[in-house]
C-alpha positions in Angstrom: 46.5 -0.5 81.5 50.1 -1.7 82.2 51.5 1.8 81.5 49.0 3.3 83.9 50.1 0.9 86.6 53.8 1.6 85.9 53.1 5.4 86.1 51.3 5.0 89.4 54.1 2.8 90.9 56.7 5.2 89.6 55.0 8.1 91.2 54.7 6.3 94.5 58.4 5.4 94.5 59.3 9.0 93.6 57.1 10.3 96.5 58.7 7.8 98.9 62.2 8.8 98.0 61.3 12.5 98.2 59.7 12.3 101.6 62.4 10.0 103.0 65.0 12.6 102.0 62.9 15.5 103.4 62.2 13.6 106.6 66.0 13.1 107.1 66.7 16.7 106.5 63.9 17.9 108.9 65.0 15.4 111.6 68.6 16.5 111.4 67.5 20.1 111.6 65.0 19.9 114.4 66.0 16.8 116.4 69.8 17.0 116.1 72.2 15.5 118.6 76.0 15.1 118.3 78.4 12.3 119.1 81.8 10.9 118.2 82.4 8.7 115.1 85.3 6.3 114.6 86.9 5.2 111.3 86.0 1.6 110.3 87.3 0.9 106.9 87.7 2.2 103.3 86.0 0.5 100.4 86.5 1.9 97.0 85.8 5.7 97.4 83.7 5.3 100.5 85.1 5.9 104.0 83.1 3.9 106.6 82.6 5.0 110.2 80.6 4.0 113.2 79.2 5.7 116.2 77.2 4.8 119.3 73.8 6.2 120.5 72.5 4.9 123.8 74.8 1.9 123.5 73.6 0.9 120.0 76.2 0.9 117.2 75.3 2.6 114.0 77.4 2.6 110.8 77.5 4.9 107.8 79.9 6.2 105.2 81.1 9.4 103.5 82.9 10.4 100.3 83.3 14.0 101.5 86.8 13.5 103.0 89.5 11.1 103.7 89.5 9.6 107.2 92.5 8.8 109.4 92.1 5.7 111.5 93.8 7.4 114.4 91.3 10.3 114.5 87.9 10.6 115.9 85.2 12.8 114.2 82.0 14.5 115.1 78.6 13.4 113.7 75.2 15.0 113.9 72.4 12.4 114.1 68.6 12.5 114.5 67.4 11.7 118.0 64.3 10.2 116.4 66.2 8.0 113.9 69.9 7.8 114.7 70.5 6.3 111.2 70.0 9.8 109.8 73.5 11.2 110.2 75.7 14.1 109.0 79.5 13.6 109.1 81.8 16.5 110.0 85.2 16.2 108.3 86.6 18.9 110.6 87.2 19.6 113.4 88.4 16.3 114.7 87.8 15.3 118.3 90.7 16.3 120.6 92.8 13.3 121.8 92.2 14.1 125.5 88.4 14.3 125.1 86.9 11.1 126.6 83.6 11.8 128.2 80.9 11.2 125.5 77.3 11.1 126.7 75.5 7.9 125.5 72.6 10.0 124.2 74.9 12.6 122.6 75.2 16.3 123.1 72.6 19.0 122.3 75.3 21.1 120.7 78.6 20.4 119.0 81.2 20.6 121.7 
Protein backbone atom coordinates (compact mmCIF):
# COMPACT_ATOMS: atom_id res chain seq x y z
CA UNK A 1 0.00 0.00 0.00
CA UNK A 2 2.82 2.42 0.92
CA UNK A 3 4.59 1.79 -2.41
CA UNK A 4 1.35 2.48 -4.27
CA UNK A 5 0.97 5.83 -2.48
CA UNK A 6 4.63 6.67 -3.22
CA UNK A 7 4.10 5.86 -6.90
CA UNK A 8 0.98 8.02 -7.09
CA UNK A 9 2.66 10.96 -5.32
CA UNK A 10 5.74 10.59 -7.52
CA UNK A 11 3.54 10.64 -10.62
CA UNK A 12 1.71 13.73 -9.43
CA UNK A 13 4.99 15.52 -8.75
CA UNK A 14 6.32 14.55 -12.17
CA UNK A 15 3.18 15.86 -13.88
CA UNK A 16 3.39 19.10 -11.90
CA UNK A 17 7.01 19.70 -12.94
CA UNK A 18 6.25 18.78 -16.56
CA UNK A 19 3.22 21.07 -16.84
CA UNK A 20 4.95 23.93 -15.04
CA UNK A 21 7.81 23.77 -17.55
CA UNK A 22 5.44 23.46 -20.51
CA UNK A 23 3.33 26.33 -19.17
CA UNK A 24 6.38 28.60 -18.95
CA UNK A 25 7.46 27.70 -22.49
CA UNK A 26 3.96 28.30 -23.89
CA UNK A 27 3.58 31.60 -22.06
CA UNK A 28 6.98 32.83 -23.27
CA UNK A 29 6.03 31.87 -26.82
CA UNK A 30 2.48 33.25 -27.00
CA UNK A 31 2.40 35.98 -24.32
CA UNK A 32 5.90 37.43 -24.65
CA UNK A 33 6.85 40.99 -23.78
CA UNK A 34 10.34 42.49 -23.56
CA UNK A 35 12.03 44.80 -21.09
CA UNK A 36 15.43 45.74 -19.67
CA UNK A 37 17.29 43.81 -16.96
CA UNK A 38 19.99 45.05 -14.63
CA UNK A 39 22.86 43.15 -13.01
CA UNK A 40 22.32 42.53 -9.32
CA UNK A 41 25.05 40.23 -7.98
CA UNK A 42 27.06 37.09 -8.62
CA UNK A 43 26.74 34.08 -6.34
CA UNK A 44 28.83 31.03 -7.16
CA UNK A 45 28.14 30.37 -10.87
CA UNK A 46 24.85 32.26 -11.02
CA UNK A 47 24.54 35.83 -12.25
CA UNK A 48 21.51 37.50 -10.67
CA UNK A 49 19.55 40.23 -12.39
CA UNK A 50 16.34 42.16 -11.85
CA UNK A 51 13.77 43.82 -14.08
CA UNK A 52 10.55 45.78 -13.66
CA UNK A 53 7.10 45.07 -15.08
CA UNK A 54 4.34 47.59 -14.33
CA UNK A 55 6.39 48.96 -11.44
CA UNK A 56 6.91 45.56 -9.78
CA UNK A 57 10.48 44.31 -9.35
CA UNK A 58 11.22 40.74 -10.43
CA UNK A 59 14.47 38.86 -9.90
CA UNK A 60 16.01 35.88 -11.63
CA UNK A 61 19.41 34.44 -12.53
CA UNK A 62 21.34 32.95 -15.41
CA UNK A 63 24.38 30.75 -15.90
CA UNK A 64 24.46 31.27 -19.66
CA UNK A 65 26.80 34.25 -19.69
CA UNK A 66 28.87 36.57 -17.52
CA UNK A 67 27.22 39.89 -16.75
CA UNK A 68 28.83 43.28 -16.50
CA UNK A 69 27.44 45.54 -13.78
CA UNK A 70 27.69 48.54 -16.12
CA UNK A 71 25.60 46.92 -18.87
CA UNK A 72 21.85 46.53 -19.28
CA UNK A 73 20.34 43.47 -20.92
CA UNK A 74 17.10 42.49 -22.62
CA UNK A 75 14.74 39.91 -21.17
CA UNK A 76 11.63 38.28 -22.55
CA UNK A 77 8.91 37.72 -19.96
CA UNK A 78 5.39 36.35 -19.90
CA UNK A 79 2.67 39.01 -19.72
CA UNK A 80 0.57 36.48 -17.76
CA UNK A 81 3.28 35.59 -15.24
CA UNK A 82 6.31 37.94 -15.38
CA UNK A 83 8.31 35.48 -13.25
CA UNK A 84 8.68 33.39 -16.42
CA UNK A 85 11.66 35.02 -18.08
CA UNK A 86 14.28 34.39 -20.76
CA UNK A 87 17.56 36.32 -20.50
CA UNK A 88 19.37 37.60 -23.62
CA UNK A 89 23.14 37.74 -23.18
CA UNK A 90 23.42 39.81 -26.37
CA UNK A 91 22.78 42.39 -27.61
CA UNK A 92 23.10 44.66 -24.61
CA UNK A 93 20.87 47.72 -24.30
CA UNK A 94 22.51 50.84 -25.81
CA UNK A 95 23.70 53.41 -23.25
CA UNK A 96 21.52 56.22 -24.66
CA UNK A 97 18.36 54.14 -24.55
CA UNK A 98 16.25 55.38 -21.61
CA UNK A 99 12.54 55.12 -22.48
CA UNK A 100 11.32 51.75 -21.22
CA UNK A 101 7.53 51.18 -21.16
CA UNK A 102 6.38 49.87 -17.77
CA UNK A 103 4.47 47.01 -19.44
CA UNK A 104 7.39 46.23 -21.77
CA UNK A 105 7.55 46.08 -25.55
CA UNK A 106 5.68 43.76 -27.91
CA UNK A 107 8.90 43.10 -29.81
CA UNK A 108 12.58 43.23 -28.95
CA UNK A 109 13.69 46.81 -29.80
